Z-matrix of the N, CA and C atoms (Angstrom, degrees):
N
C 1 1.523
C 2 1.527 1 102.37
N 3 1.316 2 117.31 1 109.23
C 4 1.500 3 119.87 2 178.05
C 5 1.472 4 112.37 3 -73.14
N 6 1.264 5 116.22 4 148.56
C 7 1.478 6 125.11 5 179.19
C 8 1.516 7 111.12 6 -71.55
N 9 1.249 8 119.18 7 -48.30
C 10 1.434 9 123.76 8 170.82
C 11 1.469 10 111.06 9 -161.79
N 12 1.339 11 116.40 10 163.85
C 13 1.437 12 120.31 11 -170.59
C 14 1.590 13 112.77 12 -73.65
N 15 1.355 14 115.03 13 -17.84
C 16 1.422 15 117.18 14 -179.38
C 17 1.525 16 115.57 15 -90.64
N 18 1.324 17 117.93 16 6.42
C 19 1.419 18 123.58 17 -179.36
C 20 1.583 19 106.64 18 -104.36
N 21 1.373 20 116.63 19 148.96
C 22 1.426 21 117.89 20 178.38
C 23 1.543 22 110.72 21 -63.37
N 24 1.310 23 115.06 22 159.30
C 25 1.493 24 121.21 23 -179.09
C 26 1.468 25 111.53 24 -64.84
N 27 1.322 26 118.11 25 -28.47
C 28 1.462 27 117.72 26 179.48
C 29 1.524 28 113.97 27 -95.12
N 30 1.354 29 117.07 28 18.02
C 31 1.485 30 118.50 29 176.81
C 32 1.446 31 111.25 30 -59.32
N 33 1.307 32 116.07 31 134.82
C 34 1.496 33 124.09 32 178.44
C 35 1.490 34 110.24 33 -113.82
N 36 1.369 35 114.03 34 121.83
C 37 1.508 36 117.42 35 -176.16
C 38 1.591 37 110.00 36 -64.75
N 39 1.364 38 116.67 37 -27.07
C 40 1.476 39 118.68 38 -176.93
C 41 1.492 40 113.45 39 -70.59
N 42 1.342 41 117.72 40 -24.48
C 43 1.438 42 117.70 41 -176.51
C 44 1.491 43 109.46 42 -159.84
N 45 1.356 44 114.17 43 152.80
C 46 1.492 45 119.28 44 174.03
C 47 1.581 46 105.35 45 -142.21
N 48 1.302 47 114.54 46 158.71
C 49 1.447 48 119.98 47 -174.34
C 50 1.501 49 109.33 48 -91.31
N 51 1.315 50 112.75 49 129.59
C 52 1.497 51 123.23 50 174.71
C 53 1.505 52 109.23 51 -102.08
N 54 1.387 53 118.93 52 100.62
C 55 1.464 54 121.59 53 -172.08
C 56 1.627 55 107.30 54 -66.84
N 57 1.296 56 120.81 55 -31.12
C 58 1.438 57 121.20 56 -177.58
C 59 1.529 58 109.80 57 -67.32
N 60 1.341 59 115.53 58 -46.89
C 61 1.510 60 120.29 59 178.65
C 62 1.516 61 110.66 60 -80.80
N 63 1.374 62 117.82 61 -12.92
C 64 1.433 63 121.68 62 -176.45
C 65 1.552 64 112.59 63 55.94
N 66 1.341 65 113.20 64 44.70
C 67 1.472 66 117.37 65 -178.22
C 68 1.575 67 108.74 66 -159.53
N 69 1.293 68 115.09 67 164.01
C 70 1.426 69 118.51 68 176.90
C 71 1.507 70 111.58 69 -84.70
N 72 1.261 71 116.96 70 139.12
C 73 1.440 72 122.11 71 178.31
C 74 1.507 73 110.76 72 -126.18
N 75 1.327 74 117.65 73 160.48
C 76 1.456 75 120.31 74 -174.36
C 77 1.584 76 107.20 75 -81.11
N 78 1.330 77 109.48 76 120.57
C 79 1.499 78 114.95 77 -177.35
C 80 1.542 79 110.81 78 -70.19
N 81 1.280 80 116.35 79 -23.93
C 82 1.474 81 116.51 80 -175.35
C 83 1.543 82 112.37 81 -106.38
N 84 1.287 83 118.99 82 16.03
C 85 1.424 84 123.32 83 -179.63
C 86 1.576 85 110.31 84 -67.26
N 87 1.231 86 118.83 85 -28.76
C 88 1.498 87 123.23 86 -179.63
C 89 1.531 88 105.74 87 -89.40
N 90 1.318 89 113.91 88 126.05
C 91 1.455 90 121.78 89 -175.70
C 92 1.520 91 113.22 90 -59.68
N 93 1.317 92 116.45 91 -38.04
C 94 1.489 93 119.67 92 -178.29
C 95 1.556 94 107.85 93 -67.92
N 96 1.303 95 118.71 94 -43.01
C 97 1.493 96 121.06 95 177.34
C 98 1.513 97 109.93 96 -62.93
N 99 1.329 98 117.28 97 -47.48
C 100 1.463 99 120.93 98 172.23
C 101 1.496 100 112.59 99 -46.68
N 102 1.290 101 118.01 100 -53.99
C 103 1.467 102 123.86 101 -178.86
C 104 1.521 103 110.01 102 -60.84
N 105 1.305 104 118.13 103 -41.49
C 106 1.498 105 121.81 104 -179.01
C 107 1.507 106 109.81 105 -60.18
N 108 1.319 107 113.64 106 -46.76
C 109 1.474 108 119.71 107 -177.59
C 110 1.528 109 109.21 108 -66.72
N 111 1.329 110 115.99 109 -44.67
C 112 1.439 111 120.77 110 -178.19
C 113 1.536 112 112.52 111 -63.24
N 114 1.345 113 114.20 112 -35.17
C 115 1.487 114 119.11 113 -179.81
C 116 1.514 115 106.40 114 -66.87
N 117 1.299 116 117.39 115 -41.31
C 118 1.437 117 119.33 116 -176.77
C 119 1.547 118 110.93 117 -67.83
N 120 1.326 119 116.01 118 -36.20
C 121 1.522 120 120.59 119 178.80
C 122 1.507 121 111.42 120 -75.93
N 123 1.327 122 120.93 121 -37.26
C 124 1.472 123 120.30 122 -172.41
C 125 1.528 124 115.16 123 -87.40
N 126 1.350 125 113.40 124 -23.47
C 127 1.476 126 117.79 125 -173.97
C 128 1.517 127 111.99 126 87.48
N 129 1.234 128 120.38 127 0.05
C 130 1.480 129 126.99 128 172.57
C 131 1.518 130 108.04 129 -98.32
N 132 1.312 131 115.25 130 142.10
C 133 1.476 132 115.06 131 -179.41
C 134 1.522 133 108.74 132 -81.98
N 135 1.321 134 116.38 133 172.68
C 136 1.470 135 123.39 134 -174.57
C 137 1.582 136 112.01 135 -59.59
N 138 1.361 137 116.34 136 -47.87
C 139 1.493 138 116.89 137 175.81
C 140 1.536 139 113.24 138 -58.63
N 141 1.367 140 118.95 139 -36.44
C 142 1.430 141 120.13 140 176.61
C 143 1.545 142 111.88 141 -66.60
N 144 1.299 143 116.65 142 -38.29
C 145 1.482 144 120.27 143 175.27
C 146 1.497 145 111.15 144 -64.93
N 147 1.317 146 116.56 145 -45.77
C 148 1.491 147 118.34 146 176.27
C 149 1.489 148 113.70 147 -60.08
N 150 1.378 149 116.52 148 -35.58
C 151 1.440 150 118.41 149 -175.45
C 152 1.563 151 112.20 150 -68.63
N 153 1.362 152 117.72 151 -16.56
C 154 1.518 153 117.02 152 173.97
C 155 1.533 154 110.77 153 -67.16
N 156 1.326 155 120.00 154 -20.48
C 157 1.407 156 123.73 155 -173.57
C 158 1.507 157 114.14 156 79.57
N 159 1.327 158 116.29 157 5.66
C 160 1.462 159 120.31 158 -170.78
C 161 1.611 160 109.76 159 -106.09
N 162 1.290 161 118.41 160 4.08
C 163 1.477 162 117.11 161 -173.02
C 164 1.569 163 111.92 162 -59.80
N 165 1.363 164 116.51 163 -44.70
C 166 1.473 165 117.77 164 -176.02
C 167 1.578 166 107.88 165 -73.42
N 168 1.302 167 116.26 166 -40.31
C 169 1.492 168 115.55 167 179.50
C 170 1.536 169 113.37 168 -63.14
N 171 1.346 170 114.29 169 -45.13
C 172 1.435 171 119.59 170 179.58
C 173 1.542 172 112.22 171 -64.83
N 174 1.365 173 114.89 172 -36.32
C 175 1.502 174 118.15 173 173.14
C 176 1.435 175 113.01 174 -61.39
N 177 1.360 176 117.20 175 -44.61
C 178 1.467 177 119.07 176 178.61
C 179 1.543 178 112.55 177 -64.30
N 180 1.344 179 113.59 178 -38.37
C 181 1.469 180 117.07 179 179.04
C 182 1.571 181 112.59 180 -63.88
N 183 1.299 182 113.44 181 -39.35
C 184 1.496 183 119.24 182 177.77
C 185 1.473 184 112.61 183 -65.09
N 186 1.361 185 116.06 184 -41.92
C 187 1.496 186 121.48 185 -175.56
C 188 1.571 187 108.08 186 -70.41
N 189 1.315 188 117.24 187 -22.69
C 190 1.473 189 122.49 188 -176.34
C 191 1.572 190 109.64 189 -78.77
N 192 1.332 191 119.66 190 -12.21
C 193 1.408 192 124.73 191 178.29
C 194 1.472 193 111.83 192 -102.16
N 195 1.298 194 118.71 193 129.43
C 196 1.460 195 123.02 194 179.72
C 197 1.558 196 109.63 195 -71.37
N 198 1.281 197 119.19 196 -47.60
C 199 1.428 198 122.64 197 -178.40
C 200 1.556 199 109.83 198 -96.97
N 201 1.342 200 115.02 199 125.84
C 202 1.429 201 120.18 200 -176.75
C 203 1.527 202 105.36 201 -130.31
N 204 1.284 203 116.53 202 149.10
C 205 1.442 204 123.07 203 169.73
C 206 1.514 205 108.08 204 -150.20
N 207 1.332 206 115.46 205 165.82
C 208 1.476 207 124.17 206 -177.70
C 209 1.506 208 111.44 207 -52.47
N 210 1.374 209 116.38 208 -43.69
C 211 1.414 210 119.93 209 -176.24
C 212 1.551 211 112.46 210 -64.69
N 213 1.302 212 116.75 211 -38.97
C 214 1.498 213 117.24 212 176.58
C 215 1.459 214 113.37 213 -66.52
N 216 1.378 215 119.82 214 -35.85
C 217 1.432 216 122.61 215 177.67
C 218 1.549 217 110.47 216 -64.79
N 219 1.328 218 116.43 217 -45.02
C 220 1.426 219 117.44 218 179.14
C 221 1.522 220 111.34 219 -67.16
N 222 1.273 221 117.83 220 -38.22
C 223 1.496 222 120.32 221 175.10
C 224 1.509 223 111.98 222 -59.41
N 225 1.299 224 116.40 223 -43.40
C 226 1.470 225 123.69 224 179.56
C 227 1.521 226 109.09 225 -56.92
N 228 1.335 227 119.62 226 -52.04
C 229 1.443 228 124.03 227 -177.03
C 230 1.529 229 111.44 228 -68.54
N 231 1.288 230 118.26 229 -42.41
C 232 1.486 231 120.94 230 -175.55
C 233 1.479 232 113.32 231 -76.97
N 234 1.331 233 120.78 232 -35.79
C 235 1.471 234 128.22 233 -173.16
C 236 1.557 235 111.13 234 -102.12
N 237 1.333 236 114.37 235 -33.20
C 238 1.481 237 116.96 236 -176.05
C 239 1.532 238 110.70 237 92.08
N 240 1.297 239 117.05 238 14.47
C 241 1.455 240 120.34 239 -177.85
C 242 1.495 241 111.52 240 -147.45
N 243 1.323 242 117.27 241 148.50
C 244 1.438 243 121.87 242 175.50
C 245 1.527 244 105.03 243 -72.81
N 246 1.309 245 121.54 244 138.23
C 247 1.475 246 120.24 245 176.76
C 248 1.510 247 117.87 246 -46.82
N 249 1.314 248 114.60 247 128.25
C 250 1.495 249 119.02 248 -175.33
C 251 1.449 250 116.35 249 83.57
N 252 1.284 251 120.54 250 -1.33
C 253 1.470 252 124.18 251 179.89
C 254 1.541 253 109.79 252 -121.79
N 255 1.358 254 114.82 253 160.50
C 256 1.418 255 119.07 254 172.58
C 257 1.526 256 111.08 255 -73.37
N 258 1.330 257 116.48 256 157.10
C 259 1.477 258 119.55 257 175.37
C 260 1.537 259 110.78 258 -50.33
N 261 1.386 260 117.27 259 141.42
C 262 1.423 261 116.86 260 -179.54
C 263 1.551 262 112.50 261 -70.99
N 264 1.334 263 120.45 262 -12.57
C 265 1.392 264 123.68 263 173.70
C 266 1.589 265 108.26 264 -168.46
N 267 1.351 266 114.80 265 161.04
C 268 1.449 267 117.64 266 178.11
C 269 1.534 268 110.10 267 -59.89
N 270 1.250 269 114.96 268 -36.12
C 271 1.476 270 121.22 269 -179.92
C 272 1.550 271 109.87 270 -63.04
N 273 1.298 272 117.39 271 -39.27
C 274 1.452 273 122.94 272 179.18
C 275 1.575 274 109.64 273 -59.43
N 276 1.290 275 114.47 274 -45.16
C 277 1.499 276 120.44 275 176.58
C 278 1.488 277 109.87 276 -61.63
N 279 1.310 278 117.97 277 -49.69
C 280 1.464 279 124.15 278 -175.46
C 281 1.509 280 112.94 279 -65.88
N 282 1.317 281 118.16 280 -30.17
C 283 1.458 282 121.95 281 -179.26
C 284 1.590 283 113.64 282 -94.91
N 285 1.342 284 113.08 283 8.15
C 286 1.504 285 117.80 284 -178.83
C 287 1.499 286 110.08 285 -58.33
N 288 1.339 287 117.23 286 145.85
C 289 1.452 288 121.70 287 -174.47
C 290 1.564 289 108.87 288 -71.64
N 291 1.314 290 117.80 289 -16.78
C 292 1.450 291 119.71 290 177.50
C 293 1.531 292 110.99 291 -57.78
N 294 1.277 293 117.41 292 -39.12
C 295 1.503 294 120.54 293 -179.37
C 296 1.513 295 110.17 294 -69.96
N 297 1.289 296 118.85 295 -37.84
C 298 1.469 297 121.41 296 178.83
C 299 1.529 298 108.91 297 -72.08
N 300 1.307 299 118.93 298 -28.74
C 301 1.420 300 118.11 299 -176.42
C 302 1.501 301 112.67 300 -66.79
N 303 1.337 302 116.10 301 -38.75
C 304 1.488 303 116.25 302 178.28
C 305 1.528 304 112.53 303 -112.48
N 306 1.305 305 115.78 304 26.99
C 307 1.492 306 124.26 305 176.00
C 308 1.511 307 112.93 306 45.15
N 309 1.353 308 113.41 307 58.35
C 310 1.482 309 120.03 308 -178.37
C 311 1.543 310 107.80 309 -122.44
N 312 1.291 311 113.05 310 165.43
C 313 1.473 312 119.29 311 173.00
C 314 1.502 313 108.06 312 -108.90
N 315 1.374 314 118.80 313 132.19
C 316 1.443 315 120.67 314 -177.07
C 317 1.519 316 109.67 315 -60.20
N 318 1.320 317 119.52 316 134.12
C 319 1.453 318 120.64 317 179.43
C 320 1.511 319 114.33 318 -54.74
N 321 1.240 320 117.96 319 130.15
C 322 1.489 321 124.40 320 176.90
C 323 1.538 322 113.23 321 80.70
N 324 1.295 323 114.71 322 6.99
C 325 1.516 324 114.62 323 -178.07
C 326 1.552 325 110.55 324 -93.55
N 327 1.239 326 119.98 325 -21.59
C 328 1.482 327 120.17 326 -178.53
C 329 1.510 328 108.05 327 -136.67
N 330 1.328 329 114.06 328 126.82
C 331 1.458 330 120.48 329 176.79
C 332 1.496 331 112.89 330 -63.99
N 333 1.315 332 120.63 331 140.18
C 334 1.467 333 122.44 332 -176.56
C 335 1.540 334 109.77 333 -77.48
N 336 1.278 335 119.78 334 -15.32
C 337 1.482 336 119.69 335 176.59
C 338 1.530 337 108.60 336 113.35
N 339 1.284 338 113.34 337 154.75
C 340 1.500 339 122.42 338 177.43
C 341 1.506 340 113.83 339 -59.32
N 342 1.251 341 119.49 340 128.60
C 343 1.445 342 121.74 341 -178.56
C 344 1.476 343 118.97 342 81.57
N 345 1.310 344 116.92 343 3.39
C 346 1.436 345 119.24 344 -174.55
C 347 1.512 346 110.52 345 -70.91
N 348 1.330 347 120.03 346 -21.03
C 349 1.505 348 123.70 347 178.23
C 350 1.504 349 109.82 348 -68.63
N 351 1.303 350 119.86 349 -15.87
C 352 1.492 351 121.65 350 -175.75
C 353 1.501 352 108.28 351 -83.17
N 354 1.291 353 121.24 352 -12.41
C 355 1.452 354 120.99 353 -178.83
C 356 1.574 355 110.51 354 -113.29
N 357 1.281 356 113.45 355 143.23
C 358 1.487 357 119.75 356 177.64
C 359 1.489 358 109.91 357 -65.92
N 360 1.261 359 119.51 358 145.49
C 361 1.462 360 121.38 359 177.11
C 362 1.555 361 108.66 360 -64.33
N 363 1.299 362 116.78 361 153.54
C 364 1.511 363 119.72 362 177.29
C 365 1.484 364 110.30 363 -58.06
N 366 1.297 365 116.69 364 143.25
C 367 1.402 366 124.12 365 178.97
C 368 1.562 367 117.18 366 55.51
N 369 1.355 368 114.25 367 24.96
C 370 1.424 369 120.02 368 -178.81
C 371 1.512 370 109.60 369 -84.23
N 372 1.285 371 114.24 370 150.17
C 373 1.512 372 116.17 371 175.38
C 374 1.530 373 105.87 372 -91.99
N 375 1.352 374 116.31 373 123.23
C 376 1.425 375 123.23 374 -174.05
C 377 1.530 376 106.46 375 -101.10
N 378 1.370 377 120.87 376 115.69
C 379 1.443 378 122.10 377 -172.90
C 380 1.552 379 113.57 378 -63.11
N 381 1.370 380 119.35 379 -28.20
C 382 1.408 381 120.33 380 -176.73
C 383 1.485 382 115.52 381 -72.90
N 384 1.315 383 120.29 382 -10.30
C 385 1.467 384 119.79 383 -177.89
C 386 1.504 385 110.26 384 -116.20
N 387 1.279 386 118.76 385 36.76
C 388 1.434 387 121.37 386 175.63
C 389 1.525 388 116.49 387 70.68
N 390 1.318 389 117.52 388 22.36
C 391 1.424 390 119.76 389 176.17
C 392 1.534 391 114.62 390 84.50
N 393 1.310 392 114.14 391 6.72
C 394 1.549 393 116.93 392 177.90
C 395 1.475 394 109.26 393 -70.13
N 396 1.315 395 114.15 394 148.98
C 397 1.503 396 120.51 395 176.24
C 398 1.480 397 107.48 396 -84.68
N 399 1.329 398 114.30 397 146.16
C 400 1.452 399 118.46 398 177.78
C 401 1.532 400 106.68 399 -98.00
């Protein structure tokens, strides 16, 4: 998955060459660059990524890993966890882009409200009325 059309095919997100310093530097060390790249990869724009409240935490998580690729960054934003690891926080899971993608609420993240147990769920089959839908 290429980052953009104007970058070389062998572009590595984890590092880029700085000819002035004659060394490799971290391409994602800058938060704004990190968000720009992530917006391009996820399909959400930078303000949408910032609105999750996870920009700083996901940036720190990314910088903590030596090996990075596009798939890991997408996974981090959509699921709230680095691949193969648990979410960095409950908030990271709850703010995952996967929930925004299909307009859902993460299970267990929002209380349904006092007395909600007294009402049947929408479109539920209620056994006492012959299987009719409500």
